[in-house]
N, C-alpha and C positions, 0 to 999 in steps of 0.2 A: 527420140529419133530426130526431132526438130533441132535439138542441141547439136547433133553431129552434122546436120546440113549447114548450120550456121558456121561451125568450125571449118567445114569443107569450103564454104564460100570465102572465109577469111584466107585460107590457104591459097585459093585460086587468085584472090585479089593480090596477095603479097607476091606470088609468082609472076603475075602480070606486071606489077610495078617494077620488079627486079629485071625481068627479061625484056620488057618493052623498050628500056633505055639501051641504045647501042653501046654506050660506054660501059654499062654494067655487064653486057654480054662479053665485051672484050676482056674486062677484068676477071670474069669468071673462067674464061678459057685460056687466054694467053699466059697468065702467070703459072697456071698448072703445067702447061707444056714447057715453059721456060725453066721452071724450077726442077722439073723432072730431068731435063737435059743437064742442068747444072749439077744436080745431085749425082747423076750417073757418071759424069765425066770428072767433075772437080773434086768431089768428096771421096778421097781414097787415102788409106793409110799405107798402101803398098809403096815400097821404095823402088821406083823404076829408073831413076837417074841420080847417081851419086858421084859428082865430080870429086876427084881426089888428086893430091900431089904426092909425088914419090921423092923421098930423100934416101938414096941408096949409097951409103958410105962404104959398103962392102964390095959392091960391083963384082960379085962372084957368080958362079953358075947357079947356086942355090937361090940367091937373091933375085937373079934374073928370071928363074923359073917361077918364084912366088909372084913377081910383078906381072909375068905373062898370064898367070891364073887370074889375077885381079882384072887385067885388061880384057881378058876373054870371058869374063863372067856375064856380060850383058847388062850389068847394073852399074859397075864402077867404070868410069872412063877418066883417063889421066888428062888433066888440064895443065899440069906443070911438072917438070922434072927439076928438082932443086939440087943445089951443090953444097949449100952451107946451112947450118942449123939456124942461123939468124934470119933466113928467108921464110921460115915457117910462120912467124907472127904476121908478116905482111900478107901472105896468102890467106890466112884465116881472117885477119882484120878486114880485108877488102872483099871477103866472101867469094873469092875465086874458087875455093874448094871447100867441100863439106868436111873433109878429113885429110890429114897428112899421115902417110905411112913412113915411119922412120926406121930404116934398117941400119943397125950400127956397123962399124968397121970390122969388128971381130965376129960377125955373124957366120961367115963361111968357116972360120977357124974353129969356132965352138962346135958347129955341127960335125966337123971332121974329127974332133976329139971326144964326141959323144957327151958334150956338156950342154946344159940348158942354153938355148939361144933365143932370148927374148927380142921382140920387136916392139916399137912404140907406135900407137895409133892416137893421134891428137885430133879430137873431134870439136866441131863448132857446136857448143851446147846451147846456142840461142833458140834452137828448136829441138827440144829434148826427145820428142817422138822420132824425128828423123835421125838424130844422132844415135839413139838406141838401136834403131833398125840397121843403120850403117855399121855399127860395132858388131851386131849379130852377124851381118853378112860377111864381114872380114873374118870373124871367128869360124864360120863355116868353111871358108876358103882355106884357112889355116889347118882345120881338121883334115880336109882332103889332101893338103900338102903333106901332112904328117903320115897319112895312110900310104901315099904314093912312095914314101921313102922306106917303108917296111918297118919291122919291129926293132931292127938294130939301132935305128936313129932315135935319139931322144925326142919327146914331143916338143914342138915349137910352141912357145907361150906368147901371148899378147898382153902388153901392159898399156892400158888406155887411160887417157887423162882428158877431161872435157874442160874447155876454157869458157869463162863467163857464166858457167852453171856447173860447178864441180860435181854436185851430186845428181845431176840430170833430173832435178825436180820439175815436174810439169808446170807448177804454178809460177816458177821464175819467169819463163817467157810469156805465160798466159796473162798474169795480172797486169804487167805493163801494157800488153796489147789491149786489155780492156779499157785502159785510159782513153785510147782513141775510139774504141768501138762503142762504149756506152755514151761517150760524149757525142758521137755522131748521131746515135739514135735519138737522143733527147733534142739535139739541135735541129735535126731534120723535122721532127714532129712539131716543135714549137714554131719553127719558121714557116712550115707548110700550112699550119692552122691560122697564122696571123691574119692574112687577108681574107682567107676563106671564112673565118669567123665574122669578119666585118660584113661580108656579103650576106651571110646567113642571117645576121641580126639586123640588117638593114642600115647599118651605120656607114657602110662603104660609100653610099651616095653622098654622105656629108663631106667626104673627102673631095668630091667634085667641086664644091663651092669654096674650098679653102685656097689660100694663095700658094700652097705647097706644090712643087713640081713633082713629076713622077719619080725623079731621082731622089729627091728629098724624102718622099714617102717611103721609097725602098730602103734608104739608109736608116730612117727612123724605125722601120720594121726589122732591119737586119742586126742592128747593134745589140739590142737586149738579148736575143738568142745567142749571139756570140759570147757575151759576158756570162750567160747562164751555162753555156757549153764549157767554157774555161773553168767555171766554178765546179761543175760536175767532174771535170777531169782532175781538179785539185782534190776532190773528195776521194776518188779512186787512188790517186797518188798517195794520199795520207794513209789509206788502208794498206797499200802495198808496203809503205815504209814502216808503219807502227803496229799494224795488226799481223800481217804475214811476215814481217821482218825480212823483207827482200832488200838487200843493200843496193843503194844507188851509186853507180860509179861516175856518172856524168854530172854536168852543171845544170842547176835549175834554170838559169838564164837561157841556156841553149835549148832546154826542154820546152820552156814556155814560148820561145821564139818559133820553134817548129809547130807547137800546138796552135799558135795564133794563125799561122798560114793554113794549117789543116782545117781549123774551125771556119775560117773565111770561105774555103772551098765548099764545106758542108752547107754553110748558110746560102751560098749561091745556088746549090741544088735545091734547098728547101724553098728559097724565094721563087725559083722557076716553077716548082710544084704549086706553090700558093697562088701564083699569078694565073695559072691555067685552070685552077679548081674553082668551081662555082659554089661549093658549099663545103662544110667541114667533113662530111662523109666522103666526098671525093678526095679531099686532101689526105685523109687518113688512109684510104685505100691505096692511093698512089704511093704514099710513103711506105706502107707495109710491103707493097710490091717491090719497091726499090731497095729496101733494107736487106732483104734476103739475098739477092744477087751480090750486092756490095759486100756482105759478110762472107759469102761462100768464095768469092773471088779475091779476097783480101790476103789469103795465106794464113789466116788465123788458125784454121783447123788442119789444113794440108799445105805443103809447099807449092808455090806457084810453078816451080820448075817441073812438078809432076803432072801438071795439067796439059791438055793438048795445046799445040802451038797457037791455034786460033783463039783459044780462051786466054792464053798468055798475052796476046795482043790486046784483047778486050780489057784486061786489067789495067792497062795504062790510063784508062779513063776513070779508074776507081781511086779516089783520094784515100780511101781507107787502107789500101795496100801499102801506099807509101807512108801514110801516117803511122801505121803499126811498125814498119821497118825502121823509120826514123826514131820513134820512141824507144823501141827495144835496143837499138844500137847506142843511143845516148844513155839510157838507163842502165843497161847491163854491161855494155862494152866500155863506156866512158868516152865515146866518140864526141868530137866537137861538132857544132852546127855546120862549120865550114866543110868538114869531112863527109857530111851526109847531105850536102847541098843539092846533089842530084835528085834526092827525094822531094825537094821543094819545087822543082821545075814542073812536074805533072800536076801538082796541087795548084800552083799558080796559074797554069793553063786552064784548069777546070774553073777556077774563080774568074779568070779573064773572059771565059765564054759564058758562064751561067749568070753572072751578075749583070752584064749588058743585056743578055737575053731577058732576064727578069724585068729590067728597066723598060725594054721595048714592049714587053707584054703589058706592063702597067700603063704605058703610054697608049697602047692599043685599046686597053679597057677604058681608059679615061676619055678617049677620043669620041 
């Protein structure tokens, strides 16, 4: 019986240690609420918004009826009406549309002659789940179109072709996205623990008597995690190229240029965490709390466009969102760094805010 009382006392002591600290109480409550909201809104595989472009070379009654069914579906909304086949690549490359519906010029004639009348659906395969859902949605609309024309009309067929991921393999967009995701996790953890470890081991006080300035200390702490983050990204890149055999269409120089900016933004976040953490436990907790929302709001699992508008605005402060998009476009599409330069702007803003903030926090700690 005495053994159980001792165990009970240990339980009570541990609970008091955890709950007595206001910071621990916040960590125990706020992340649960935040992650519940994020999982409920952000993580969904339902296709609620599929922008498409229409190239109608037939311009007949049947093609207009099919287009009206797409427009009235509640899922597909037209963002562009094309006039030439050459415009298709621009719309897909610039990600203005998830798919292009190409209706050939002989569409109306074939239907009138009871001949097969195929249409072409060109999908952006950089997100295979979304592309597959969109193709299925178009197929359902085509089935309803065939039924509405009765048994006399031949069934309308859909010929689909996915760009940048011909077989719609999930690992093609996923593995390049992991180049940024895994690098961010390791970089955040290493950077967040750097100063916290010094404080916990008692060596942080030695920095007070050195001639180094807070900015020099911050840079000395930031550069090694940056190099390690790039090294980890290189390992994932090698796995993608030689293990999973995913062909790379872009330039390594452009890829590493974008990765360098992305890693600096992650280091800024990690340094800010490290500067406010009093020990390693706090640094690890803050890091884990931050990693989950960053991953959920990155577009890794579900498209950002399917999230509520207020969450889409929040993602502009998430460097992982733009890092994933940049790497996928360079790796799969073969885009140049200049063509994806808009992805660099939010990451540079995050770095410009977090690095000076970390420097100020170091100066505050050292004062």
